[in-house]
C-alpha positions, 0 to 999 in steps of 0.5 A: 515448463522449461527452466533455462540456465541463469541468463548472463550473456546477451545472446541468451537474453535475446533468445529468451525474450524471443521465446516469450514474445507473444505470450498471454502473460509474463510472471515477473519478480525481482531480487534487490537490496536497498539497505545502504542506498537511495536507489534499489540495486537490482540483483536478479530478474525472474520471468516465466510464461506458461512454457519458459522460465529463467533467472536473469543476472543484471550484474553480469558483465556486459549484459544489457537489459534493454530487450527484457525491458522492451518485453516488460513494456509490451502492452500486449502481454499481461504482467503478473506480479505478487505484491509488485509495487517495489518491482514496479518501482525498479522498472520505473526507475530504469525506463521512466514507465510502468509495465502495463497491463498489470495484475497483482495476485496479492490484490486479487486475493482480496477479492477472493476473501484470502486476506488483505496481504496474502503471502506468496506462500499462502497463495501457492499452497491455496491454489497449487498445493505446494509448500515453499522453501523459505530458507533463502529468503533473507540472503545477499543477492548481490554476492556472486556466485549464486548458490543452487539453493538461491537460484532454486528459491528465485525461480520458484517466485515465478514458476509457481506464480505462472502455475497458479495465476490461471487458476486464480483468474478462473476463480475470479471469473467464476465469482464475477469479481474480476471487475472489482479489481479495476480500481486497485490495478489502476492505482498500482499502475499510476506512475505518480506512485513511483515518481520521485519529487523532491518538492513533495518530500516534506509531506513525509515528515511530521509537521512541528507546527503550522506557521508559514515560515516554519513550513517553508523552511521544512520544505526547503530542508526536505528538498535539500536532503532528498537531492543530496541522498539521490546524488550520493545514492545513500538512504536519506537518513544518512544525510540527516535524520527527520528529527534533525530537519525538524530541529533546523526548521524550528530553530534555524542557525544564524550561520554555518558555524552554528551547524556544529552544535546541531544534534545529529550533524557532524562538526565538519559541517561548519566548514564543508560543502554540504553544510554550505548547501544546507545553509543555502537551502535555508536562505532560499526558503520562502513561507508557505502560501495559503494554497500550500499549507496543509488543511487544518482538518483532515477532511472538509466539514469534519465534525467534532464526533467524526472520528467516532462515526468513522469507528462505527463505519469500520465496524460496519465494514468488518461485518459487511466484508465478512458477509461478502467474503472479501478483504475489508480494504478492497471494499473501503479505505480508512481515509474514505470512511473518515471523509464520509464521516466528516461530511464528504459525499463527492468523489468517494470510491465507496459511493460509486459502482459495486462498492456503493452497492455492497457497502456505500449505501449502508455506510451512508445510511449509518452516517445519516442516522438511518441505520443502527447496530443491534446485539442479538444473542451475542451477534451484531446485526444491522437494522433500520434506525426506525426499527430500533427506535420502535423497539424491534425485538432481536428475536426471529422476524415474526415477533410483533412490536410491543403494544402501544408502539413504545420502546420495549423495556428490558427485563428487570434484573434481580438484584445480586445479594451482597457478599455476606448476605443470606 
């Protein structure tokens, strides 16, 4: 693999893109900072194919990233990332599109039983046998010039990825689990995950109540804060904390002059323009209509004991995931198990395809009382409920049921002598 010098000129970027065009896959990573901004500031882009690898400097004077962005949007090239949601968000902000097709190695690791959030270092060690230098992990990527150690660290994020990705792909093919990833990759590539909608910003907040007027004010305030943060390119908490929004929605000020007495707001808001816009947002708030209001139950048909049933499903999930050798989150998500426990049956991924075969049928049987747990020599086993009620012994399979068909009685435990007794 040829490691190119850092790309800071337009002609060098054009040459690199031309070399990479037509590759089967493109390993991609980014370095960015966002602690002090609403939008992430892109500082580096690293790319690699089986033959070439380079670090691209988006902060270089006069460098236009359009050739690179065109390459990322080329549907004939598979884009390979590790835990790539934040990288995808950056490219979506730049282009309005999600680079596709996508392959995320952290997601793929779940199908191979390597954990729900396998680190890049773990996968490099597992598939390539290398140990990574993590010394430059926490660094100021916006500062120039970059050091050789920073560049070495950055390029390693794609050279190792390009090296072990084919091995991971072969492992998936050998195991027959490649198709298990289709839903997860589709979810990762959904543009809705990266689209910013100020109208929905209220859903991030902890709701202080269910009154339509209160929820309407909270929605208006969350929208106002999101637009202010986007316009000023600062974190939304710099505009106003969540607690401040909840306070304003619960106890709306009668006039702008009262903003100076609101905890978390500066006295200057009594007269400045941002205070005026806040008051305008409150004045324009409308009560929630029934279709807008959040449901009273987290899922329709929720029963009083559905949370306990969901806990049993999570135990079943751990058992089944261990048996199959797959990360539990790939088999089922918590919200799907909670829905199943609450009575939902339609549209659940765990009741479709391979997930149903490996987990969903047993999960449904457990919820409907047709399956139960048994402790056998310290290990948890699953048995049909009929076997449990008939008193099936936890010994090896040949053991007959107790005479008369009744439930087997546990052996009588000998009373332990009290302290001081002979």
